[in-house]
N, C-alpha and C positions, 0 to 999 in steps of 0.2 A: 504494500500500500504506500502511495506517495505521501511523504511528510508534508503537512500543511505549511504554506508559506504566507507570512503576514507582512504587509506593508504598512508602516507608520506614516501617515500623511500629516504634515505640519503646515497649516496655513500661517503665513508670517507677513505682517504688514508693519514695518518700522519697529522691529523687535531687536534692534542691535544691542540693547541693554540686557536682553534675556537669552538670545538664541544660543550663544556658546554654552551656557550652563545647561540649557535644555538638552542640547545635543550630547553633552558630556554625560548627563544623567541617563539619557535614553540609551546610550551606548552600553549600559550595564545590562540591558534586557534585549537589545536588538543588534544585529550585525549592521555594518554601514550600508550594505546593499539593500537592507530592509527599511531604510529611512529616506523619505522624500520630503524636502523642504520646498514649498512653493512661495516664493517671494512675490507678493501681490502688489507690484508697483511700488515697492518700498523706496523711499527717498533718502534713507540713511544707509548704514553699512551692513544691513542684514544679509544681503547677498554676498558681499565680500567676505564677511566673517564665516558664512556657511561654506564658501569655497575652500577655506582652510581645513575643513573636515572631509573625510572620505565618504561623504554621503551624496545622494542624488539631489540635484537642484534644478528647479524650473523657475524661470523669471518671466513675469508679466511686465510689459512696458509701462502699464499704468494700472491703477487700482480697479479691479473688477469685482471684488467682493468674495466672501467665503464660498458662495454657491459655485462660482466659476473655478475657484481653487479646488474644491472637492471633486467636481466633475472631471477636471484635468487629472486629479489624483486617481480617480476610479479608472479612467482610461489608461493611465500609466500602469496601474495594477494589472489590468487585463493584458496589455501588451507584453508584460514581463512575467506572466504566469503565476501571479499571486492568487491564493485561494481565500484570503481574508484581508481586511484592512482595518486600521484603527485611526480615527480622527483624533489628533493630539495637538493641543494648543501650544503656540510658540511663546506664550507669556509666562510659563512656569507654573500655572495653576494645576496642571495635571501631574500626578505622581506616576512615573514609569511603571513601578511595580504593581500598581493597581490595574494596569491593562490586562494582566493575567486573569483577573476576575471576569472581565468582559469576554475575553477569548474562551474562557471555560464555559460561559453561557452559550456561546456559539457551538462549542464542541459537544455540548449536551444534546444538540440536535433539535431543540424545540423552539428556536428563534432564528431569524435572519439578521436582526439588528439588536444589539445589546446596548442600552443607554445607561451610562453611569449617573447615578443621582447622589447628591451629597448626603452622607450618613453622619450619625453621631452628633446631630444638632448643630452642625457647622452653619455659620451664617453666610449668606451670599454676599458678594462684593459690595453692592450698593442697595439702598432702599428702593430705588427705581427698578432695579432688576428683580428684587423680591416681589414687589407689588405686580410688576408685569408678568412674572412667572405664574403668580396665583390666578390672574385674569386669563392668561392663555391656557392654563390647565382647565379652567372652567369651559373655555371655548372648545377645547379638545373633547371634553366630556360630551358636549352637544354634537360634535361632528363625528366622533369615533365611538361613542358610548363606552369610553374607558377613561379612568383618571390616571394622569401621569404626574409623578411627584416633581420632576424637574424637566419640563419640556424644552427649556432653552439650553440644556446641557450640551456642550460640544464634545464631550468625551464619549465616543461611541465606537463600537466594533461592528463590522459588516461582513456577512458571509459572501461567498462567491456569487450566490443568487442575487443578493442585494447589490453587489458591485456591478453585475451585468445590467440590472434594472436601472440603477442610478447613472450608469455611464451613458445610457440612452435618454433618460428623462430625469431631470433634477430641478427642483424649484430654483428660480432665478433670483428671487429677492431675499427671502428670509428662510433659509433652508432648515434650521433646527426644528421649528414648529411645522412648517409646511411639509417637510419630508416625512413627518409622522402621518400626516393626512394622506400624502401620496402613497406611503407604504401600505396603509390600509386599503387604498384604492387598488393597488397592484397585488394585493394578497400576500404581502410580506409580513412575517410574524415579528413582533417586537416584545422584548423582555427588558425590564428594568433591573439593574444590579446596583447595590449600595457600594460606593467607593469613597475614598478619602480624597478631598481636594484641598487646596490651600490658596491664599491670596497670591496675585501675580507677583513675580519676583521684583520687578521694577516698573516704573511708569504707573499710569492710572487709567481706569476705564473711561471711555468716551461717552458712556451712556448717561443721559440726564433725564430728569423727570419729564420734561417736554419732549425730548427725543423718544423716551419710552412710550409716551402716549401716542405719538405719531406712529411709532413702530407697531403698536398693538392694533391700531385701526387698519394699517396696511396689511398686517398679517391676517386679520379677520377677513378682509376682502379677498386676499389672495387664496386663502384656504377654501373659501366658498367657491372660487373659480375652479380650484383643483377638484372639488367634489362634483362639480357639474361637467367637467371636461371628460372627454372620452379618450382612453389610452389603448 
């Protein structure tokens, strides 16, 4: 039986303060050829610092957003024969060792997507994110008839089936929440797994209360479109 191969996809936008440490930590659980950094139009030294490491790098000429980054990552995974993928933040919030929990959920065979949710009473990074997550969780209950503890979590593992599906169709605007709706539409199975997360290593979140409100309205509309669209 062929040994499963996992690709760690790291979306990175202006993460020069974090990317070296993230790659160093990730090297403890993954080989260099299993790590892909996608510099999403970064205007700092993110790409240059990544080139110092023996990992794969894709560079976008300008900022396209997480959705484009992840779809590029899924297509890279298919081209290079990976059987699973892990979405891993470039800001240091995700703990490399916790990825094993997500991959174990995939290996159990009862899900195509494993979403890591904050366990142990950990607080989210901002009040805006906390409130937004609660509202979006309520929206997902209406659209998918299921409650998700942390629908905006970007710490996820994907099976080969999910990789193939999302390489073809992936939400363009707000992928964390919309991809849950799309997964249900495509018949992909989702499982939530408790993981430990931490505050970003350096820098600060760009999410504000006003931005969060705008984000939620857009997500609601986009999610409704996904439910009505034929795939």
